[in-house]
Structure formats: structure tokens, C-alpha cells
N, C-alpha and C positions, 0 to 999 in steps of 0.2 A: 719489673719483669712481667711479661705477658702482653696480650693483645686484647683490645676491646672486642667483646662479643655482643655488646648492646649497651644501652645507657647505664652508666654507673657500675658496669661489671666487666672485669678482666678475666682472662684465662691464660694459663701458661701454655707455651708450646713445648710438647714433649716428644720423645723419640723412641722408636723400637729398633730391633736389630736390622731390619731391612732398609733403614734410612741412614745408616752410618757405614763407614769403612775405616780400616786401620791403615796408617801410613807406614811403608817400609822404613826401616831404620838406617842411620848413617853407617852403622857397623852391623855386620851380620854374624850369626853364630852357627856352629855345627849343631843341628838339632839333637844329635846323640849325646851332647854334652850339657844340655840344659837341665835344670832341676825343677820338677813339677810337684815336689812334696807338699802335701797339705797337712798342717798340724792343728789338731783340735785340743785346746787347753784342758787340763785337769787341775783341780784346786790342790790336791795333795799328792800329785805324782807328775812325772814327766808327761808331756803332751802325747796323745795318741797320734802316730804318724802314719800317713797313707801315701803310697808311692804315686798314686794318681788322684787329682783333686776333683773326683767325680763321685756323687752319691746317686743311688737308685731310689726313686720315689717310693714312699710308703703306700703303694697302690696294689690292690689284689691281683690285677692282671700282670703285674710286674714282679713282685717280690714274694717268694715263699722261702722256706728254710733251705731248700736246695739251691735256689738262685742266690740267696744271701751268702751261702757258704762259698759258692764259686766266685762271687764278686769279691769277697774277702781274700780269697786265695790269689786273685789277680791284682790285688793292691788297692781296691776301692772299698766303698762302704754301701751296703744296701740296708734299707730301713723297713722293718716288718710292721704292718698296721695291726695294732692290738684290738682294733674294732672292726676288723674285716672277717672274712670267712675262715681264716686260719685259726681264729680263737672262738668262733661260734660253732664250728663243726669239727668233729673228730676226723672225718674223712672229707676234707675240703675239695678234693679232686672231683668227686661226684657233683658237687654244687657248681664248681667252676665250669664243668662240661655243660650243665644246663644253661648257664649264662652265655656261653660261647655259641650254643646251638639254637638259642631263642631267636624268633623272628624279631626284626627291629621294631615292629609295631607293638610288641608285647614285652620287650626286654626291660623297660623302665619299671613296669608293674611287677615283673618277676624279681628284679633287684630289690624293690621295696619290700616284697614278701620275704625274700631270703635274709635280708639284713634286720628283720624283726626278731630273729632268733637271738636270745641274749648271749652276751659274751660269757664264756666259762673261765673262771679264774684258774682252774686246774690246767686248762689249755694254754693260758698265758705262761704258766710255769713250764709246761711241757715244751712249748716252742722255743723259749729262751734256752732251756737245757739242751734241746736238740742242736741249736746253734753252737753252744759252748762245747758240746761233745764232738762236734764236727771241726772244732778248732777255729771257728769264725768269730769275728768281732760282732757281738750281739747288740744291734741297735733297733729300738722299737719306738712306736709313737702312739699317742692318743690325743683326743681333744682336751681342752683345758678342764672341762667339767669332770672328766674321769682321771685326770693326771695324778692326783694324790692317791687314789685307790690303786690304779694300775701301775703307777710308778713304784710304789712300795713293793708290790708283788714282783714286778720285773726285776727290780734291784736285788731283792732277796734271792731270786732265782739265778742271779749271776749276770744280768744285763750289763753291758759296757757303756751304752749311751741311751739317753731317753730324750725323745723329741715331743714337745708340746706344740701341736699344729692345729690351726683353725683358718678359716677363710681370711679373717682379719684379726690380728692380735693387737691388743693394747694392754697397758699396765692397769688402767682404770676401766673396769667393765661394770656397768650398773645394772643390777637386776634385783627384783623383789621376789622372784619365783624360785631362784636357786642360789646357792652360795657360789660366789665368784672365786676363782683361784687366786690365792695370795702368792703372786709370782716371786717376790723377793724371799719369802719364807720357804717356798718350794725349792728354789735354787739353793738356798742355804742348807736345807734338810737333806737333799739328795747327795749321796756320796759319789755319784757318777756324773759325767758332764750332761748338762741339759741344753738342748738346742730349742729355741723358741721362734715361732713364726705363725702367720706371715705378716709382713709389713712392707710398706713402699715409701714411707716418708722419713725425712730427717728427724723430726721431733720425736716421733714414736720410736724409731730405732734407738735414739739416744736414751729415751726413758726406759726401754726394755734392757738396754745394756747396763744401766745403773742397777738393775735387779740382780745381776750376777750370772747370766747364762754363759755357756761356753761359746755359743755362736747364735747368729740370728738369720732366719730365712727371709729372703726378699722375693716378693712377687704376689700379686693378687689377680687371679683369673687368666694368666697367659697359657696355661696348660692345654695341650691338644684336645683333651677330653673334657675340659672344664667349660661350663657355659655361664659362669658367674657374671662375666662382662655383659652378656646378652640379657640374662635374667634380672640382674640387679643394677646394671649400668656402672659397676665399680671397676676400678683398675687404673694403673699407671703403666705405660709401656716400659718394658724391662730395662732399656738403656738408661732412661731418666731415673727410674726407681733405683737401679744399682748405683749410679753416680751419686745420687742424693744420700743413700744409705752408707755408701763408702765414706762420704764426707762426715757423716755422724760418727762412724767408727774411728776415723782419724782424730776428730775433735775429742772423742771420749778417751782415746789413747793419750793424747796430749794432756788431758786433765787428770787422768788416773794412773797412767803408765801401765794399764792393762789392755792388751790387744784382744779384741773380740772379733773373730772372723765373721764375714758375711757370706752367705751362700745364696747365690741367685737360683731361684727355684721356678722352673717352667719356662716355656716359650722357646726352647732350644731343641731342634730336631736334627741339626746338621753341625758339622765341625766348625764351620764359620761362625755360627751363632754362639757356640761355646767360647771360641776365641774372643769374640767381641765382648762377652760378659766379663772375662778376665781383664781385658783392656779397660773396661769401665770401672774396675775396682773390686770385682768378686775375688774372694780367696778360694772358693770352691763353687761348684755348680751341682744342682740336683736335677736329674733328668728322668722322665717317665716314658714318653712315647718311643724314644730311640731304643730303650731297653725292652719295651714290650714286643719289639721285633725279634728278640733273641729266641732261639729254639728252646732255651731253658726256661723262658718266662712262663708262668702258670696260665696266662691268658691265651696261649696258643695263637698268637697273632691278633688278639683283640685287647682293647684297652678301655678302661672306664674310670671316671674321676671319683674321688672319695665322697663327694656330695651327690653323686648320681642317685643313690638309694634313699635320699631324704624323703621322709614320709609325707611331708606337706608341700615342699618347694624344691624339687630336684634341681641341682645346679651343675649337672654334668650329663654326659651321654656315653654310650658305648660306641667306639669307633673301631674299624678294622684297619690295622696297620700292616698286617701280614708278617709272617715269620721269614726273615731274609737271611739270617746267618746265626752263628754261634755267638755267645756273649764275648768270648775272646776275640772273635772277628770284629764285632762292633767296637770293642775297645782298642784293639791293637792291629786289626787287619789280618791278612791281606784283604783289602776291600774288593768285593766282587760286584758292587753297584757303583754307579757314576754320579750319585746325587749328594755325596758327602755325609751320608748317614752311617758309614762304617769307618773304622780306624779313627775314632775320636781323639785318642791320645796322640796318634801320629799327626793329626791336624794341629793339635795344641803345640807339640814340640817343633813342628815345621814352621808354624806361625811365629813362635818365640824366636826361632833362628832368624827369620826374615826381618823381625823388628829389632833384633839385637838384644833380646832379653835373656839373661842368664838364669833367672829365677822368677817366681811369681810376683814378687814385689816389683821387680823391674818391668815385668809384663804389664802391670797396672799403670805404668807411666807412659804407655804407648800413645803416640799422637793419634787423635781421632778426628775425622772430618765428617760433615754432614753430606751424604752422597746418596740421594734417593734413587739414582739410576745405576748404582753399583752392581745390582744383580741382573739388569736388563741390557746394559750397554753392550752392543755387539753380539748379543745372544739370541738373535731372531731365529736362527735355524734350530737352536736347542729348544726354544719355546714352541715353535711350530711342530717339531717332532717329539715333544714331551720327553726329552732326554736331558741328562746333566742338570744344569741350573734351570732348565725349563720344566723339570719334573714337577708335577702337581700332586 
């Protein structure tokens, strides 16, 4: 597999969302009759069920308590970042306003300064309790180095889901400067589902699944506000990453009879991208920039990556996405924009109907073709006029 890139060195050909298309099915379905349910396994209880297979990213410009509550009411799941402004400041709205209003030449330095404020354990408890009091599914996240500390606090406060997230996750992390997370022990000790990420390869996904997580996040650097691919040169396009990791999931299921969902994280801003992720094997998707456009998002039309405030090597940037509609509109419509960024659930169900998939498992079997011209063929007027599929 692969092509020669020089003497004695081969490289694989990989694919992103813009390079593939989905083939219509032999049988079609009524979109109103398809099942989009996403189930997150729990070790000692029935799975958590979500009517829509979409998660909102644990980013400060996307998720706060209010947003997570509304997302939960609409049938999805939003993840609150335990190392963001919500747990560093009692009044995060004032801080968020400073980030939004900062000049682009000064915003990275401002973010670095803002995120130097230590995380307050009492605020972790407070945010989780606020979510529970509002009747929401309380999902929170931290980096591996803080997972044991913050996981125990969040679980005790009533959290329903804990996410361990880093730029690149592996089971074996070597360091003499700090203690690495014992992932198998952590997953065993936590009484709530643990989602782990991010990864993009078959072998690492398989190794992580053997540690006992409830789900695995797929994607390194595809996010709209992430610059890891430029700063570090790391990443695998999401189509190939999802297909490879789905193969690991299926191999692990065959070996253990335990199904561990994979969640494609990042690189999807339109309904078509989301549909392609499911066809490639995703059980759910995690989206940031599409939700940063919601009127309810705390970033007020701005979006920045989790590694943007890094003190030494920022791997993200603040971008303006604009506030285009309500969260309900972005999820269920009616769409008032023509670029596919609203009514994401409608896009999923309509696509499922056209490929003849009754449920997500059947959607994952959709025929895929390599089609680099799929977004440009016949679209010259849209491109010239910057509308529809020509929107930049």
C-alpha cells in the first residue's frame, strides 16, 4: 500500500471529505422513518441514548452551561471543558467578551494570559451541578494529566460522562517530568463512561479500546480553529482516519464482543461532511465551528481551539464564524442559509433515506467513491457568486 515518495520510502494515499462522495442506494427510505439514535455504553447500566448522533466540542466559544442544557434538551450532547474559562472564572462572560473584542494581533497573547488563571475545583463542582439542576446530561473533559484529579471531582458532583482529550492520545506515554495517566486503571475506577481521544490510526485505536473506554475520538488537527497540522505537521485526513479506526472497532468487537463506538471529531462544517463521516464508519460526530455559529454559543460568533492559549507553542487561532441562527435551527432547521451549515439532522436523515439506510449501522455500509470533483462539477456560477456550494 502506498506510493514511492523517494528512494526507499513510501507514503499512503489518504482522503478527506472533499475527495469522496456517497453513492445513492438501490432502495430508498422515507427520511422521517430512519433511526439516528446514538448509544454510549455504560458498564453497570443501560447505554445512554441520544436521539441525534452529534456532540458539541469541548471548546469555550461553543459550550457553556446554558448551551449544554439546550443541546441536551434537543437530543444531543455538549461537552464542557474543565480547563477553560468556565472553571477558571466565577463570571466567565466578562472574560469571553474580552476575547471576542480583542484585536486579532493581540488575541493570542490575551488568551495565554487569561488561561494562566488556575482551575478552581469548586467551580468544577458548581458547573456540573448547574448542568444537573437544569436536567442536562453532564459531560465534561480534561487533558490526561488532569484526568484523575478532575475526573474524581466531576464524578462526585454528578457528572454523567467524562472525556479525556489531547491532541494525540496513546496508551503508552513516556515522560520523566510528570506521571502519565494509567488509562486502563482510570477507565476501571471511573463509575461513569469515559471517552478517550484523539487518535487516527488502527493500532492505537485498538490499544485504547483494550483499556475499557466507552468510546474513542477520531481526528488530529482537522478543526476549523486548530493549527496543529500547520504548526506540527501532524494529521491524517478524516475519511481515512475514520475508516481505519472503524476497522479497529470492528476487529475489537469480533475479538471481545464489546462494541466501542468511534466519534469523528472535527473537520465537518456542513451537513454533507457529517453524512460522509457516518458512511465512513463513525457512530457519532463531534462538531465545533458549526455550533459556534449558534446564537446561544458563548463565543458570540467567534471560535478558538483548545490549544490556542498554550503558553509556549499555540496550536490554534481565534476565527470569526458569525452567529447565523439558533441552536435548534442549526440542528433541525428550517435552514435560512444555502451552504449546508444548518439543519444538520435533516441532512443526515435525508442522506440516509437516499442511500437506503434504516439506521446508523446500515448508513456505515454506504458505497463510497473517490470523487475530487464532486463539489465543483457544474458549480461554476455558485463559485463565482460565492453562494451555495461556492461559499467560502
